KEPA-99071 format. One record per residue: x negated, y, z negated of N, C-alpha, C, O, CB in turn; residue in three letters. Coordinates in steps of 0.02 Angstrom, whole numbers, padded with zeros to 5 digits, always signed. Last residue first. Glycine has a CB too. Example, Ala and Ser with C-alpha at 12.3 -4.5 7.8 and 13.67 -1.06 7.14 Angstrom:
<atoms>
-00642-00112-00354-00684-00053-00357-00645+00002-00394-00670+00057-00402-00704-00030-00286Ser;-00660-00284-00390-00615-00225-00390-00660-00165-00390-00712-00166-00423-00565-00224-00452Ala;
</atoms>
This chain:
<atoms>
-04428+06049-05177-04414+06120-05163-04339+06134-05161-04319+06191-05149-04446+06141-05097Unk;-04469+05922-05189-04431+05949-05245-04410+06022-05235-04379+06053-05278-04472+05943-05309Unk;-04544+05902-05075-04484+05862-05084-04439+05892-05139-04378+05886-05135-04503+05790-05102Unk;-04649+05991-05100-04606+06002-05042-04540+05964-05049-04487+05990-05033-04642+05980-04977Unk;-04710+05934-05211-04678+06000-05217-04631+06014-05159-04579+06046-05169-04732+06055-05221Unk;-04759+05816-05152-04710+05812-05205-04672+05878-05212-04611+05879-05217-04744+05794-05272Unk;-04852+05869-05061-04797+05828-05037-04741+05825-05089-04682+05830-05072-04821+05759-05021Unk;-04939+05937-05148-04904+05974-05095-04843+05935-05071-04790+05964-05062-04951+05988-05036Unk;-04996+05837-05224-04952+05885-05257-04910+05924-05206-04852+05941-05219-04992+05933-05299Unk;-04990+05679-05139-05019+05745-05151-04969+05790-05187-04908+05781-05180-05041+05777-05084Unk;-04991+05517-05212-04957+05568-05173-04989+05635-05188-05012+05647-05244-04881+05569-05187Unk;-05136+05409-05214-05089+05453-05248-05055+05500-05199-05086+05522-05150-05124+05492-05304Unk;-05235+05336-05161-05167+05313-05146-05114+05358-05178-05054+05346-05171-05158+05242-05170Unk;-05352+05389-05209-05340+05394-05137-05269+05375-05119-05244+05396-05066-05389+05349-05099Unk;-05363+05355-05341-05333+05420-05326-05318+05428-05252-05277+05470-05233-05379+05476-05349Unk;-05435+05239-05356-05362+05235-05354-05329+05299-05331-05274+05299-05303-05335+05216-05422Unk;-05566+05263-05378-05545+05258-05309-05469+05254-05302-05442+05265-05247-05576+05197-05276Unk;-05640+05280-05492-05581+05322-05484-05553+05318-05413-05519+05364-05390-05598+05394-05501Unk;-05722+05178-05618-05711+05202-05551-05644+05239-05545-05599+05230-05586-05714+05144-05501Unk;-05755+05100-05728-05781+05168-05724-05773+05199-05655-05813+05241-05635-05854+05169-05744Unk;-05705+04976-05751-05754+04983-05697-05785+05052-05692-05835+05062-05658-05722+04967-05631Unk;-05620+04988-05862-05662+04929-05855-05717+04936-05803-05770+04906-05810-05619+04871-05837Unk;-05558+05115-05855-05584+05090-05918-05635+05033-05909-05685+05030-05944-05527+05066-05962Unk;-05522+05130-05719-05562+05181-05753-05596+05152-05815-05655+05164-05827-05519+05241-05772Unk;-05449+05014-05696-05506+05030-05653-05552+05081-05687-05613+05075-05684-05482+05056-05584Unk;-05349+05025-05791-05398+04972-05798-05460+04986-05755-05516+04970-05775-05368+04905-05779Unk;-05278+05134-05736-05308+05139-05802-05363+05086-05812-05416+05101-05838-05255+05132-05857Unk;-05234+05078-05616-05278+05136-05615-05315+05143-05682-05375+05158-05684-05239+05200-05600Unk;-05149+04976-05662-05208+04960-05621-05258+05017-05620-05319+05005-05624-05186+04943-05549Unk;-05054+05055-05730-05094+05006-05767-05157+04988-05728-05211+04984-05757-05053+04943-05781Unk;-05000+05129-05623-05033+05164-05678-05078+05116-05718-05134+05134-05737-04981+05196-05725Unk;-04945+05028-05546-04998+05070-05517-05036+05106-05572-05098+05112-05569-04969+05120-05468Unk;-04848+04981-05635-04902+04937-05614-04961+04976-05586-05019+04961-05600-04878+04888-05562Unk;-04761+05088-05640-04798+05071-05700-04858+05027-05682-04912+05034-05711-04753+05036-05751Unk;-04715+05080-05506-04745+05142-05531-04788+05127-05593-04846+05149-05597-04690+05194-05549Unk;-04657+04954-05509-04712+04968-05462-04751+05030-05485-04813+05030-05483-04685+04978-05390Unk;-04556+04973-05600-04611+04929-05618-04671+04938-05571-04728+04930-05592-04588+04855-05617Unk;-04476+05060-05525-04503+05082-05589-04562+05039-05609-04613+05065-05633-04449+05080-05643Unk;-04445+04975-05417-04482+05037-05405-04513+05063-05470-04571+05084-05470-04436+05091-05376Unk;-04376+04867-05486-04437+04856-05447-04477+04920-05436-04538+04920-05445-04420+04826-05381Unk;-04261+04854-05558-04315+04892-05590-04379+04892-05549-04431+04914-05573-04330+04864-05660Unk;-04155+04852-05418-04164+04839-05489-04219+04883-05518-04222+04943-05504-04180+04766-05501Unk;-04125+04870-05288-04195+04858-05303-04207+04842-05376-04261+04821-05395-04237+04917-05283Unk;-03987+04807-05191-04015+04843-05248-04088+04824-05258-04109+04769-05241-03975+04829-05312Unk;-03889+04823-05052-03950+04793-05077-03977+04837-05133-03990+04896-05123-04003+04784-05020Unk;-03727+04788-04989-03770+04832-05029-03830+04792-05054-03823+04734-05075-03732+04863-05088Unk;-03665+04695-04904-03648+04766-04898-03700+04811-04933-03715+04865-04909-03579+04779-04928Unk;-03705+04557-04805-03716+04592-04868-03701+04666-04858-03723+04696-04809-03789+04581-04894Unk;-03699+04485-04689-03638+04516-04712-03643+04549-04780-03593+04567-04810-03584+04466-04715Unk;-03807+04436-04623-03772+04390-04668-03705+04418-04692-03661+04381-04713-03816+04374-04728Unk;-03853+04548-04558-03826+04494-04517-03787+04444-04560-03739+04414-04536-03882+04457-04480Unk;-03905+04618-04667-03846+04644-04632-03813+04589-04591-03752+04584-04589-03866+04703-04586Unk;-04016+04542-04695-03963+04548-04746-03898+04571-04712-03844+04546-04728-03984+04597-04802Unk;-04085+04567-04578-04062+04499-04592-04009+04498-04647-03963+04457-04644-04121+04455-04612Unk;-04115+04704-04585-04073+04679-04530-04047+04608-04543-03991+04592-04523-04114+04679-04465Unk;-04203+04716-04694-04135+04741-04700-04089+04710-04646-04032+04693-04660-04134+04817-04694Unk;-04303+04564-04709-04290+04634-04690-04216+04651-04694-04173+04607-04698-04316+04647-04619Unk;-04371+04469-04839-04316+04473-04791-04303+04546-04773-04292+04587-04818-04252+04440-04820Unk;-04462+04464-04939-04488+04467-04871-04434+04475-04818-04448+04486-04760-04529+04405-04857Unk;-04394+04448-05061-04423+04514-05044-04449+04519-04973-04458+04575-04948-04478+04529-05090Unk;-04286+04376-05129-04306+04364-05059-04337+04428-05032-04311+04458-04985-04244+04342-05016Unk;-04270+04421-05255-04275+04349-05248-04290+04328-05176-04306+04270-05163-04210+04316-05270Unk;-04257+04559-05244-04318+04532-05275-04326+04457-05265-04381+04431-05267-04319+04548-05348Unk;-04138+04615-05201-04187+04594-05151-04245+04554-05180-04279+04518-05143-04214+04655-05115Unk;-03983+04574-05252-04046+04598-05279-04102+04570-05235-04112+04509-05232-04055+04576-05354Unk;-03835+04620-05167-03889+04571-05175-03950+04606-05204-03967+04661-05183-03906+04536-05108Unk;-03659+04636-05175-03725+04667-05183-03776+04611-05194-03761+04562-05228-03725+04718-05243Unk;-03515+04622-05070-03563+04595-05119-03628+04634-05117-03648+04662-05066-03576+04521-05107Unk;-03343+04669-05057-03414+04679-05039-03459+04649-05092-03443+04651-05152-03429+04753-05031Unk;-03224+04533-05070-03247+04600-05087-03319+04607-05066-03354+04557-05058-03238+04613-05164Unk;-03179+04404-05066-03155+04451-05015-03171+04523-05033-03134+04569-05013-03081+04443-05004Unk;-03273+04249-05083-03239+04309-05108-03221+04355-05051-03244+04347-04994-03283+04346-05159Unk;-03329+04147-05005-03285+04130-05061-03244+04190-05084-03186+04182-05103-03326+04103-05119Unk;-03416+04194-04912-03360+04154-04887-03309+04139-04942-03252+04120-04928-03385+04090-04857Unk;-03510+04254-04994-03471+04296-04949-03409+04259-04923-03357+04289-04913-03514+04318-04890Unk;-03563+04140-05058-03528+04192-05097-03483+04233-05051-03425+04245-05067-03579+04238-05133Unk;-03620+04074-04949-03568+04041-04988-03529+04092-05028-03467+04088-05032-03599+03989-05035Unk;-03718+04166-04909-03662+04151-04864-03605+04118-04902-03546+04133-04889-03686+04105-04808Unk;-03804+04159-05020-03771+04222-05003-03710+04209-04960-03656+04237-04971-03820+04270-04967Unk;-03846+04025-05009-03811+04048-05069-03772+04113-05054-03714+04120-05074-03859+04059-05127Unk;-03910+04028-04883-03853+03984-04895-03812+04006-04956-03751+04005-04954-03877+03912-04904Unk;-04016+04114-04900-03963+04132-04854-03900+04092-04868-03844+04117-04865-03985+04123-04781Unk;-04060+04123-05075-04064+04094-05009-04007+04119-04966-03956+04142-04991-04063+04017-05013Unk;-04039+04169-05205-04108+04162-05181-04115+04128-05113-04169+04106-05095-04148+04124-05231Unk;-03963+04265-05325-03952+04231-05262-04018+04229-05224-04049+04281-05213-03896+04266-05219Unk;-03993+04348-05429-04021+04281-05431-04006+04241-05369-04034+04186-05361-03996+04245-05491Unk;-03848+04435-05474-03921+04437-05468-03949+04366-05474-03930+04329-05519-03951+04482-05523Unk;-03708+04451-05404-03737+04396-05441-03812+04398-05432-03838+04366-05387-03708+04327-05418Unk;-03574+04556-05387-03647+04555-05390-03670+04497-05433-03653+04494-05493-03675+04623-05417Unk;-03446+04643-05299-03467+04585-05338-03542+04575-05331-03571+04585-05277-03430+04522-05315Unk;-03338+04783-05311-03399+04753-05283-03420+04697-05329-03412+04701-05389-03457+04806-05275Unk;-03221+04806-05380-03226+04830-05311-03285+04798-05274-03281+04786-05214-03233+04905-05310Unk;-03118+04706-05489-03183+04733-05470-03185+04753-05396-03153+04720-05355-03239+04682-05484Unk;-02997+04646-05530-02997+04715-05504-03064+04745-05487-03067+04804-05471-02966+04757-05552Unk;-02981+04515-05559-02971+04562-05614-02976+04634-05592-02960+04680-05630-03022+04549-05669Unk;-03018+04449-05445-02946+04450-05462-02931+04501-05517-02875+04527-05521-02924+04380-05485Unk;-03156+04468-05460-03121+04496-05403-03047+04503-05418-03016+04555-05407-03132+04453-05340Unk;-03179+04392-05572-03189+04465-05576-03155+04500-05518-03130+04556-05525-03263+04482-05579Unk;-03157+04263-05524-03115+04290-05579-03120+04366-05582-03070+04400-05593-03136+04259-05646Unk;-03259+04255-05430-03189+04248-05409-03142+04277-05461-03093+04311-05444-03172+04174-05395Unk;-03371+04264-05513-03358+04316-05463-03286+04314-05439-03255+04367-05430-03405+04307-05403Unk;-03357+04144-05588-03356+04210-05620-03339+04264-05570-03297+04307-05584-03423+04224-05653Unk;-03367+04047-05490-03308+04049-05533-03301+04117-05566-03246+04145-05571-03311+03994-05587Unk;-03494+04075-05440-03435+04083-05397-03371+04087-05438-03327+04127-05423-03430+04025-05348Unk;-03574+04039-05550-03573+04109-05527-03511+04122-05484-03480+04174-05491-03637+04124-05487Unk;-03548+03902-05553-03529+03944-05610-03525+04017-05590-03479+04053-05609-03579+03935-05668Unk;-03604+03866-05431-03533+03855-05443-03507+03897-05501-03452+03924-05499-03519+03781-05455Unk;-03740+03893-05454-03702+03935-05408-03627+03926-05417-03590+03975-05412-03721+03919-05336Unk;-03756+03860-05633-03778+03857-05563-03734+03901-05520-03695+03942-05546-03776+03785-05538Unk;-03818+03888-05802-03772+03863-05752-03801+03866-05682-03861+03875-05672-03708+03901-05755Unk;-03930+04012-05833-03875+03976-05864-03827+03952-05810-03799+03994-05774-03838+04020-05917Unk;-04030+04104-05803-04046+04033-05804-03993+03991-05839-04009+03940-05869-04111+04022-05838Unk;-04001+04235-05786-04019+04215-05854-04034+04141-05860-04049+04117-05914-03963+04233-05901Unk;-03967+04241-05652-04024+04280-05675-04048+04257-05743-04108+04259-05757-04005+04354-05677Unk;-03852+04161-05654-03911+04140-05616-03973+04176-05640-04026+04145-05649-03900+04152-05541Unk;-03764+04238-05739-03786+04171-05758-03848+04148-05719-03892+04116-05749-03730+04122-05748Unk;-03705+04362-05723-03775+04360-05741-03804+04290-05748-03863+04282-05763-03784+04397-05805Unk;-03609+04447-05618-03613+04380-05647-03686+04365-05659-03725+04357-05613-03580+04326-05599Unk;-03543+04607-05625-03604+04567-05620-03597+04501-05656-03580+04497-05715-03663+04605-05649Unk;-03441+04713-05534-03442+04661-05586-03502+04616-05574-03511+04589-05519-03376+04620-05586Unk;-03424+04884-05507-03461+04823-05488-03461+04775-05547-03480+04793-05602-03533+04840-05465Unk;-03313+05003-05457-03330+04959-05513-03363+04895-05486-03333+04858-05447-03267+04941-05555Unk;-03313+05162-05402-03329+05094-05380-03353+05053-05439-03406+05066-05468-03383+05095-05323Unk;-03186+05274-05400-03241+05252-05443-03253+05178-05427-03209+05137-05436-03225+05262-05520Unk;-03104+05423-05339-03125+05353-05332-03183+05337-05380-03222+05380-05398-03147+05338-05259Unk;-03017+05525-05462-03061+05517-05404-03080+05443-05398-03073+05406-05446-03124+05562-05409Unk;-02952+05532-05580-02925+05572-05525-02970+05570-05464-02961+05611-05418-02915+05643-05548Unk;-02926+05372-05660-02965+05432-05646-02937+05468-05586-02902+05439-05545-03039+05414-05635Unk;-02862+05253-05670-02826+05312-05693-02864+05377-05682-02838+05431-05693-02810+05305-05767Unk;-02953+05159-05637-02899+05171-05589-02859+05233-05607-02826+05262-05565-02853+05110-05585Unk;-03029+05144-05749-03055+05189-05697-03003+05202-05643-03009+05251-05607-03118+05159-05666Unk;-02943+05054-05822-02962+05120-05849-02986+05167-05794-02965+05225-05792-03018+05111-05901Unk;-02934+04940-05744-02873+04978-05759-02890+05048-05784-02854+05096-05768-02831+04941-05812Unk;-03068+04901-05745-03035+04917-05682-02972+04959-05694-02960+05008-05658-03016+04852-05644Unk;-03087+04873-05882-03125+04926-05849-03092+04949-05785-03088+05009-05771-03196+04902-05835Unk;-02999+04767-05899-02989+04828-05938-03026+04887-05906-03001+04942-05903-03014+04818-06010Unk;-03057+04674-05811-02989+04698-05799-02977+04763-05837-02947+04809-05809-02938+04645-05821Unk;-03181+04652-05872-03178+04683-05805-03108+04710-05791-03102+04765-05763-03198+04632-05751Unk;-03135+04594-05992-03176+04655-05994-03174+04690-05926-03165+04751-05923-03249+04638-06013Unk;-03073+04479-05948-03033+04530-05981-03070+04597-05983-03040+04650-05977-03014+04508-06052Unk;-03187+04411-05904-03136+04432-05856-03092+04486-05885-03074+04534-05850-03094+04373-05833Unk;-03252+04387-06025-03286+04425-05973-03236+04452-05922-03242+04509-05899-03339+04381-05938Unk;-03156+04305-06088-03172+04371-06116-03205+04415-06063-03188+04474-06057-03218+04364-06177Unk;-03162+04195-06000-03099+04229-06013-03111+04300-06040-03079+04348-06018-03056+04189-06062Unk;-03298+04156-06005-03269+04181-05943-03204+04218-05955-03191+04269-05922-03257+04124-05896Unk;-03398+04219-06139-03350+04170-06115-03313+04199-06055-03299+04258-06053-03299+04150-06172Unk;-03548+04305-06096-03481+04305-06124-03442+04246-06097-03451+04225-06040-03445+04371-06109Unk;-03712+04244-06123-03657+04256-06077-03591+04259-06116-03579+04220-06162-03654+04202-06023Unk;-03818+04331-06243-03787+04271-06215-03732+04292-06165-03710+04349-06165-03757+04226-06270Unk;-03880+04451-06271-03907+04391-06303-03878+04327-06273-03910+04275-06277-03894+04393-06377Unk;-03823+04547-06199-03891+04562-06221-03921+04503-06259-03980+04504-06277-03891+04624-06265Unk;-03710+04488-06147-03702+04529-06207-03767+04557-06235-03768+04588-06288-03668+04490-06260Unk;-03660+04486-05983-03714+04465-06028-03714+04514-06087-03718+04574-06077-03784+04465-05992Unk;-03587+04527-05877-03556+04479-05922-03607+04447-05970-03599+04391-05994-03520+04424-05882Unk;-03598+04704-05840-03625+04637-05844-03582+04592-05889-03546+04616-05933-03697+04638-05869Unk;-03543+04823-05728-03532+04795-05795-03554+04723-05794-03532+04684-05752-03457+04801-05818Unk;-03595+04968-05640-03590+04895-05645-03582+04876-05718-03609+04907-05763-03653+04860-05615Unk;-03513+05110-05566-03554+05078-05618-03545+05003-05614-03495+04978-05589-03536+05105-05688Unk;-03494+05271-05483-03480+05200-05494-03525+05173-05548-03568+05208-05574-03488+05160-05429Unk;-03530+05401-05478-03479+05379-05430-03459+05306-05440-03412+05282-05408-03504+05389-05360Unk;-03549+05519-05616-03571+05463-05574-03513+05438-05531-03455+05451-05547-03601+05406-05617Unk;-03509+05615-05706-03513+05633-05635-03538+05578-05590-03547+05590-05530-03557+05692-05628Unk;-03480+05585-05835-03545+05617-05823-03553+05638-05750-03599+05676-05734-03602+05569-05842Unk;-03363+05514-05835-03358+05586-05849-03425+05622-05840-03426+05684-05838-03333+05597-05919Unk;-03405+05384-05826-03377+05416-05767-03374+05492-05775-03382+05529-05726-03307+05389-05752Unk;-03439+05363-05960-03491+05364-05909-03466+05398-05846-03503+05438-05816-03515+05292-05893Unk;-03312+05362-06016-03359+05414-06037-03416+05419-05986-03440+05474-05971-03388+05399-06107Unk;-03266+05246-05955-03233+05310-05940-03279+05368-05959-03284+05418-05923-03165+05316-05975Unk;-03347+05155-06021-03355+05165-05949-03322+05230-05927-03349+05264-05883-03324+05105-05911Unk;-03298+05161-06150-03366+05184-06138-03377+05197-06063-03412+05244-06045-03417+05134-06164Unk;-03173+05103-06128-03177+05171-06153-03246+05201-06140-03252+05259-06122-03161+05174-06228Unk;-03210+04973-06089-03175+05017-06042-03180+05090-06064-03190+05134-06022-03102+04996-06036Unk;-03268+04927-06209-03308+04928-06148-03276+04977-06097-03311+05017-06067-03313+04858-06117Unk;-03159+04933-06293-03216+04977-06306-03260+04983-06244-03286+05036-06229-03257+04952-06365Unk;-03075+04835-06233-03051+04903-06244-03110+04952-06253-03110+05006-06224-03005+04905-06305Unk;-03150+04715-06232-03128+04746-06170-03109+04819-06179-03126+04861-06137-03068+04708-06141Unk;-03290+04711-06346-03218+04706-06333-03200+04740-06267-03233+04788-06248-03179+04738-06391Unk;-03428+04744-06345-03405+04677-06330-03332+04674-06310-03314+04639-06263-03417+04631-06389Unk;-03526+04876-06275-03474+04852-06320-03455+04782-06299-03465+04762-06241-03411+04899-06320Unk;-03599+04929-06172-03615+04950-06240-03560+04932-06290-03549+04966-06339-03628+05025-06241Unk;-03585+04876-06049-03535+04926-06069-03544+04950-06140-03503+04988-06165-03468+04897-06062Unk;-03693+04801-06025-03632+04765-06046-03577+04813-06069-03530+04793-06102-03648+04716-06101Unk;-03755+04910-05900-03769+04851-05942-03704+04815-05962-03663+04801-05918-03807+04873-06006Unk;-03737+05001-05805-03707+05015-05870-03710+04955-05917-03672+04950-05965-03635+05037-05861Unk;-03813+05074-05690-03823+05008-05721-03800+05018-05793-03838+05039-05836-03900+04982-05717Unk;-03709+05181-05596-03746+05168-05658-03754+05093-05671-03706+05055-05664-03711+05201-05717Unk;-03732+05259-05444-03699+05203-05478-03741+05186-05539-03802+05177-05534-03690+05141-05430Unk;-03715+05417-05370-03752+05375-05417-03707+05320-05444-03650+05333-05464-03780+05418-05475Unk;-03721+05506-05214-03685+05466-05265-03733+05423-05307-03783+05397-05283-03634+05422-05231Unk;-03826+05654-05205-03798+05593-05177-03765+05552-05233-03779+05563-05292-03853+05551-05142Unk;-03888+05762-05266-03833+05776-05220-03802+05714-05189-03754+05720-05150-03857+05820-05165Unk;-03937+05798-05440-03944+05767-05374-03881+05776-05332-03828+05795-05357-03960+05694-05380Unk;-03915+05847-05567-03974+05870-05531-03977+05848-05458-04015+05876-05419-04036+05847-05565Unk;-03804+05784-05620-03802+05856-05611-03859+05881-05566-03851+05932-05532-03805+05891-05678Unk;-03849+05653-05628-03792+05668-05585-03789+05743-05570-03772+05763-05514-03727+05645-05617Unk;-03951+05666-05724-03968+05648-05655-03911+05663-05607-03923+05685-05551-03986+05574-05651Unk;-03879+05705-05839-03933+05747-05813-03949+05731-05740-03959+05776-05699-03996+05739-05855Unk;-03789+05598-05856-03765+05667-05847-03818+05711-05816-03803+05750-05770-03743+05695-05915Unk;-03874+05490-05877-03831+05492-05818-03806+05562-05804-03803+05583-05746-03771+05445-05828Unk;-03935+05528-06000-03975+05513-05940-03933+05519-05877-03954+05550-05828-04005+05441-05945Unk;-03824+05533-06083-03863+05593-06071-03905+05586-06008-03910+05632-05968-03908+05608-06132Unk;-03786+05398-06080-03740+05449-06055-03777+05515-06040-03763+05548-05990-03684+05462-06105Unk;-03898+05336-06140-03878+05319-06072-03834+05374-06042-03845+05394-05985-03841+05252-06070Unk;-03894+05390-06269-03953+05401-06226-03936+05388-06153-03958+05425-06109-04012+05356-06249Unk;-03771+05338-06311-03780+05411-06305-03840+05428-06262-03838+05475-06223-03786+05443-06374Unk;-03798+05199-06313-03746+05227-06269-03757+05302-06258-03752+05326-06202-03677+05215-06299Unk;-03975+05165-06318-03910+05175-06348-03861+05203-06297-03881+05228-06244-03915+05222-06409Unk;-04088+05037-06265-04060+05104-06255-03991+05108-06287-03952+05061-06283-04057+05122-06179Unk;-04132+04908-06267-04136+04946-06330-04108+05017-06325-04104+05052-06375-04209+04950-06352Unk;-04133+04846-06145-04084+04823-06194-04085+04862-06259-04043+04850-06302-04095+04752-06208Unk;-04307+04853-06118-04240+04845-06089-04193+04816-06141-04209+04769-06177-04243+04800-06027Unk;-04393+04952-06242-04386+04893-06200-04315+04890-06173-04269+04920-06201-04403+04829-06240Unk;-04447+05126-06234-04410+05070-06262-04412+05010-06215-04429+05017-06157-04338+05090-06277Unk;-04496+05246-06185-04535+05209-06234-04498+05152-06268-04516+05132-06323-04559+05254-06286Unk;-04427+05301-06085-04420+05334-06150-04452+05293-06206-04439+05303-06265-04346+05347-06166Unk;-04458+05216-05982-04476+05286-05974-04470+05325-06040-04504+05375-06049-04434+05319-05921Unk;-04399+05096-06020-04472+05102-06023-04494+05174-06020-04544+05193-06051-04503+05063-05965Unk;-04263+05130-05995-04286+05112-06062-04361+05121-06069-04385+05150-06118-04266+05040-06079Unk;-04266+05151-05856-04252+05206-05901-04276+05191-05971-04306+05234-06004-04177+05221-05902Unk;-04298+05019-05813-04341+05076-05795-04330+05135-05841-04378+05166-05863-04328+05096-05724Unk;-04192+04943-05864-04261+04930-05886-04305+04990-05873-04345+05010-05915-04289+04868-05850Unk;-04080+05000-05799-04083+04997-05872-04154+04988-05896-04176+05021-05944-04039+04941-05899Unk;-04077+05115-05672-04104+05050-05692-04110+05049-05767-04143+05092-05796-04172+05036-05657Unk;-03952+05190-05565-03998+05192-05622-04025+05121-05633-03998+05073-05605-03964+05219-05687Unk;-03949+05207-05386-03924+05181-05450-03976+05191-05504-04036+05199-05491-03906+05106-05444Unk;-03891+05298-05241-03943+05269-05284-03911+05246-05349-03854+05263-05365-04000+05319-05297Unk;-03863+05334-05067-03840+05326-05135-03897+05295-05176-03945+05270-05147-03776+05281-05139Unk;-03935+05360-04953-03864+05380-04954-03833+05374-05023-03782+05406-05037-03825+05337-04905Unk;-04098+05435-04949-04054+05379-04963-03982+05404-04968-03970+05462-04986-04075+05342-05027Unk;-04193+05540-04927-04142+05524-04877-04098+05464-04889-04062+05444-04844-04175+05515-04815Unk;-04279+05604-05010-04309+05561-04959-04257+05534-04910-04275+05507-04857-04345+05503-04991Unk;-04201+05668-05104-04231+05708-05051-04262+05666-04995-04270+05690-04939-04285+05753-05080Unk;-04168+05556-05186-04117+05598-05155-04146+05634-05094-04118+05631-05040-04088+05649-05206Unk;-04292+05518-05232-04253+05471-05192-04198+05508-05154-04183+05492-05096-04223+05415-05236Unk;-04324+05635-05306-04366+05614-05249-04328+05566-05204-04332+05572-05143-04431+05580-05275Unk;-04224+05637-05404-04229+05691-05356-04270+05671-05295-04252+05688-05238-04260+05753-05389Unk;-04257+05519-05473-04192+05526-05441-04194+05580-05388-04168+05571-05333-04138+05540-05492Unk;-04382+05551-05526-04378+05497-05476-04311+05500-05439-04309+05484-05379-04386+05429-05511Unk;-04339+05657-05613-04388+05668-05559-04384+05614-05506-04382+05630-05446-04457+05669-05588Unk;-04251+05597-05703-04226+05648-05657-04274+05658-05599-04252+05667-05542-04215+05714-05694Unk;-04284+05418-05701-04281+05483-05734-04258+05534-05683-04247+05517-05625-04350+05504-05765Unk;-04269+05307-05624-04278+05297-05696-04281+05362-05736-04280+05361-05797-04340+05257-05709Unk;-04173+05237-05486-04214+05288-05517-04221+05274-05592-04183+05234-05619-04185+05358-05506Unk;-04162+05118-05359-04148+05133-05429-04198+05182-05458-04258+05171-05454-04147+05069-05471Unk;-04082+05115-05197-04140+05112-05241-04121+05135-05311-04071+05169-05321-04197+05155-05214Unk;-03985+05032-05098-03973+05076-05154-04032+05071-05203-04031+05027-05247-03906+05059-05189Unk;-03961+05016-04927-04007+05004-04982-03993+05055-05037-03990+05115-05023-04081+05007-04958Unk;-03817+04951-04841-03860+05006-04864-03903+04985-04923-03884+04942-04962-03817+05067-04883Unk;-03737+04894-04696-03774+04876-04756-03818+04935-04777-03851+04965-04735-03818+04812-04744Unk;-03571+04902-04618-03644+04905-04622-03672+04884-04689-03636+04860-04733-03667+04973-04606Unk;-03424+04974-04695-03460+04942-04639-03535+04947-04651-03558+04990-04688-03441+04974-04571Unk;-03371+05013-04816-03325+04995-04763-03359+04962-04704-03326+04927-04665-03287+05056-04740Unk;-03451+05062-04916-03437+04990-04916-03392+04967-04858-03378+04907-04853-03405+04971-04981Unk;-03456+05198-04909-03516+05161-04889-03502+05086-04883-03539+05051-04848-03571+05173-04939Unk;-03342+05249-04967-03342+05239-04894-03403+05200-04870-03400+05170-04816-03341+05307-04859Unk;-03379+05264-05099-03329+05213-05082-03330+05198-05008-03320+05141-04987-03259+05236-05103Unk;-03467+05374-05085-03491+05309-05109-03442+05253-05090-03464+05201-05067-03501+05311-05185Unk;-03383+05478-05044-03438+05456-05001-03461+05386-05020-03473+05344-04977-03496+05505-05005Unk;-03304+05487-05159-03273+05470-05096-03325+05444-05047-03314+05394-05012-03237+05530-05066Unk;-03401+05528-05251-03365+05466-05261-03332+05441-05197-03334+05382-05182-03312+05474-05315Unk;-03439+05651-05199-03488+05598-05205-03454+05530-05211-03475+05481-05181-03534+05610-05265Unk;-03317+05719-05211-03346+05708-05145-03398+05653-05147-03401+05611-05101-03378+05773-05119Unk;-03304+05720-05351-03254+05688-05310-03281+05673-05240-03269+05619-05213-03191+05731-05304Unk;-03414+05796-05389-03410+05726-05411-03359+05688-05369-03370+05630-05352-03390+05722-05486Unk;-03467+05891-05244-03434+05884-05309-03433+05810-05327-03448+05767-05286-03362+05913-05307Unk;-03626+05921-05170-03561+05888-05170-03532+05886-05240-03569+05881-05290-03568+05817-05142Unk;-03724+06039-05083-03706+06009-05146-03636+05979-05141-03592+06008-05109-03708+06061-05204Unk;-03831+06024-04947-03764+06039-04970-03748+06002-05034-03757+05942-05040-03714+06020-04916Unk;-03993+06092-04943-03953+06031-04950-03885+06048-04980-03880+06082-05030-03990+05979-04994Unk;
</atoms>
């Protein structure tokens, strides 16, 4: 497999948004990132919840230094572009958020998302917009492309409605975001409204319409589909089900669904 430099990965990542629709799965450690890389995806993202759980923490408890180390290790080990779930930028002020994002870019990732959720509440729209503008200005000074995704969290957090999300996305677009993301869009009509309102690529979290195939998202005009923590939670769910089967039923039939060591070793070769 041909290794790419950080600049090449960043260029590849930016080009993915020019046409079509791509799925961006989320890894939670170096092993899962390598497997997704070798399985053939064009790009991938970190997951805040998945990584936090992998190191024995709850979502929102990871420190900036833990996140940066995680991103550095996975970017160095893999050959496809990585976009970081960079949560709220690990700071409230626009200046500190932007400075932390630059540190994240220095790990070799090709992009990152910044949320307007402080881990306890939504930021005021003016402050949230200033944060995106500061981040956009900071990454524009990098010597390679860097895709900045702005996340409007209100639908996901149960605050406000689609009109509120549209107001936030529109403000973030004007502030310089490259991709717009409102987790919680749950119908074709909502997705279409967002696409007709903004002029930047949008990302959709599949979890709110899991039965919809890729072709239908593409027909709507969605550029990117994220999985969030779904793969990590699926992995943990399988482990919990297997453990309960052994503890409660004394059975081991779960092993029939396990990947073989040979298959895993071949992918990691």
